[in-house]
C-alpha positions in Angstrom: 9.1 -110.4 -82.0 8.9 -111.2 -78.3 5.9 -110.2 -76.3 6.3 -111.7 -72.8 3.3 -113.9 -71.8 2.7 -111.7 -68.8 1.8 -108.7 -70.9 -1.6 -108.0 -72.4 -1.9 -107.9 -76.2 -4.8 -105.5 -76.8 -4.7 -104.9 -80.6 -3.4 -106.7 -83.6 -3.4 -106.3 -87.4 -1.8 -108.0 -90.3 -1.0 -106.2 -93.5 0.5 -107.2 -96.8 2.7 -104.5 -98.4 3.5 -104.9 -102.0 5.6 -101.7 -102.7 8.0 -99.4 -100.9 5.5 -96.5 -101.5 2.8 -98.6 -99.8 5.1 -99.1 -96.9 5.5 -95.3 -96.6 1.7 -94.9 -96.9 1.3 -97.4 -94.1 3.7 -95.3 -92.0 1.7 -92.1 -92.8 -1.6 -93.9 -91.8 0.0 -95.3 -88.6 1.2 -91.8 -87.7 -2.4 -90.7 -87.4 -2.9 -93.3 -84.6 0.2 -92.3 -82.6 0.3 -89.8 -79.7 3.1 -88.3 -77.6 4.5 -91.0 -75.3 4.1 -93.8 -77.8 6.9 -96.4 -78.1 7.0 -98.3 -81.4 9.4 -101.2 -81.8 10.3 -102.3 -85.4 11.6 -105.7 -86.1 12.6 -107.4 -89.4 15.4 -108.6 -91.5 17.9 -106.2 -93.0 16.2 -104.4 -95.9 12.7 -105.4 -94.7 11.5 -101.8 -94.8 11.8 -100.5 -91.2 13.4 -97.2 -92.3 10.9 -96.8 -95.1 8.0 -97.2 -92.7 9.7 -94.7 -90.4 10.0 -92.2 -93.3 6.2 -92.5 -93.7 5.8 -92.0 -89.9 7.9 -88.8 -90.2 5.8 -87.5 -93.0 2.6 -88.3 -91.2 3.8 -86.6 -88.0 5.0 -83.6 -90.0 8.5 -83.5 -88.6 11.6 -81.7 -89.7 14.5 -83.3 -91.5 14.9 -86.3 -93.8 14.3 -89.6 -92.0 17.2 -91.8 -92.7 18.7 -94.8 -90.9 20.3 -93.8 -87.7 22.6 -96.8 -87.7 25.9 -94.9 -87.1 24.5 -92.1 -84.9 22.3 -94.5 -82.9 19.5 -91.9 -82.5 18.1 -88.9 -84.4 15.5 -86.4 -83.1 13.2 -84.9 -85.7 11.4 -81.9 -84.1 7.8 -81.2 -85.2 7.1 -78.6 -87.8 3.7 -77.9 -86.2 2.0 -78.8 -82.9 2.6 -82.5 -83.0 5.1 -84.6 -81.2 8.8 -85.0 -82.1 9.9 -88.2 -83.7 12.9 -89.9 -82.0 14.3 -92.5 -84.4 16.6 -95.1 -82.8 18.6 -97.9 -84.3 19.5 -100.4 -81.6 21.1 -102.9 -84.0 24.6 -102.3 -82.6 23.5 -102.0 -79.0 23.9 -105.2 -77.0 23.5 -103.9 -73.4 19.7 -103.7 -73.4 18.1 -101.0 -71.4 21.3 -100.1 -69.6 23.0 -99.1 -72.8 19.8 -97.4 -74.0 19.6 -95.3 -70.8 22.6 -93.3 -72.1 20.2 -92.0 -74.8 17.8 -90.6 -72.2 14.8 -92.1 -74.1 12.8 -92.1 -70.9 13.1 -88.3 -70.8 12.0 -87.9 -74.4 9.2 -90.4 -74.3 6.4 -88.3 -72.7 6.6 -85.6 -75.4 7.7 -87.7 -78.4 6.9 -90.7 -80.5 9.9 -93.0 -80.1 10.6 -95.5 -82.9 13.3 -98.1 -82.1 14.5 -100.3 -84.9 15.9 -103.6 -83.6 14.4 -102.8 -80.2 12.9 -106.1 -79.2 14.4 -107.4 -76.1 16.2 -104.1 -75.4 13.7 -101.3 -74.6 10.4 -102.9 -73.5 11.0 -101.6 -70.0 10.6 -98.0 -71.2 6.8 -98.4 -71.3 4.1 -100.9 -70.4 2.2 -99.6 -73.5 3.9 -100.1 -76.8 3.4 -101.1 -80.4 5.4 -104.0 -81.9 5.8 -103.9 -85.7 7.2 -107.0 -87.3 8.1 -106.7 -91.0 8.7 -110.1 -92.6 10.2 -110.6 -96.1 11.6 -113.7 -97.8 15.0 -114.3 -96.4 17.7 -114.5 -99.1 15.7 -112.6 -101.7 17.4 -109.5 -102.9 15.4 -106.3 -102.9 13.9 -105.4 -106.3 15.8 -103.0 -108.6 15.9 -99.5 -107.1 16.4 -100.7 -103.5 14.2 -100.5 -100.5 13.0 -97.0 -101.1 12.1 -97.0 -104.8 10.1 -99.2 -107.2 8.1 -102.3 -106.5 8.9 -105.4 -104.5 9.1 -108.5 -106.8 6.6 -111.3 -106.1 8.9 -113.1 -103.7 9.8 -109.9 -101.9 6.3 -108.7 -100.7 6.4 -107.7 -97.0 4.0 -109.0 -94.4 3.6 -106.6 -91.5 2.2 -107.6 -88.1 1.2 -104.9 -85.7 0.8 -105.9 -82.0 -0.4 -103.4 -79.5 0.6 -104.1 -75.9 -1.0 -102.5 -72.9 -4.0 -100.4 -72.1 -3.0 -97.6 -74.5 -3.8 -99.8 -77.5 -7.0 -101.4 -76.2 -9.2 -98.8 -77.9 -7.1 -98.4 -81.1 -8.4 -100.2 -84.2 -5.2 -101.3 -85.9 -7.3 -103.2 -88.4 -8.2 -99.9 -90.0 -4.7 -99.9 -91.4 -5.4 -103.1 -93.4 -7.6 -101.1 -95.9 
C-alpha cells in the first residue's frame, strides 16, 4: 500500500481476521462508518479476501445484487435498497493506465453519491479524492486457501489475514477505526 508522504494519515487500525465470515463481519462493521463520497482502496494478494470484505460492505450498506468479483466487467454498481448510498465495486487489476484509464468508468461522477470500492486501486485512483481509506489485507504468500475457498469455512493457522486500515485526509480524522478491532 502506497500512501505518499505528502498526505496526512489521520486514522489507522490493525485487525486479525481468522475466518471468511469474520471478514464479512468486518465489511458489515466498516459499512457503518462509510458515507456517500467515500473512496475505499483494497490491496492484497490474490485470494486475500478483498471480495469477501466487499460482500460484507454490500450487506452493511443494504445494496441490491450479489457482490461478486468484477474482474471481467471492471465495475459493478449496486443500487441501495433503502436510503443509503450505492456501492460501486471496481476491480482495477487489469487496468494499467492509472487514472486516465479509470476516467472511462466515470467514477468521479459516481463518487459524491456512492461508496466506491476499488480492488487493486493503489497507484491508480488516489487522485479521485484527497480523502480515502486504504485497506491492506495480508495473508501468507504461497499458502493455499483452506478447504471451501475464500468465501466458506475457516482459514487454517497459516492463512489468517491481517488487515490494516489507513484513513487519509480530513474525512477520516474523526473516525475511530480502532472500534473495528473489537
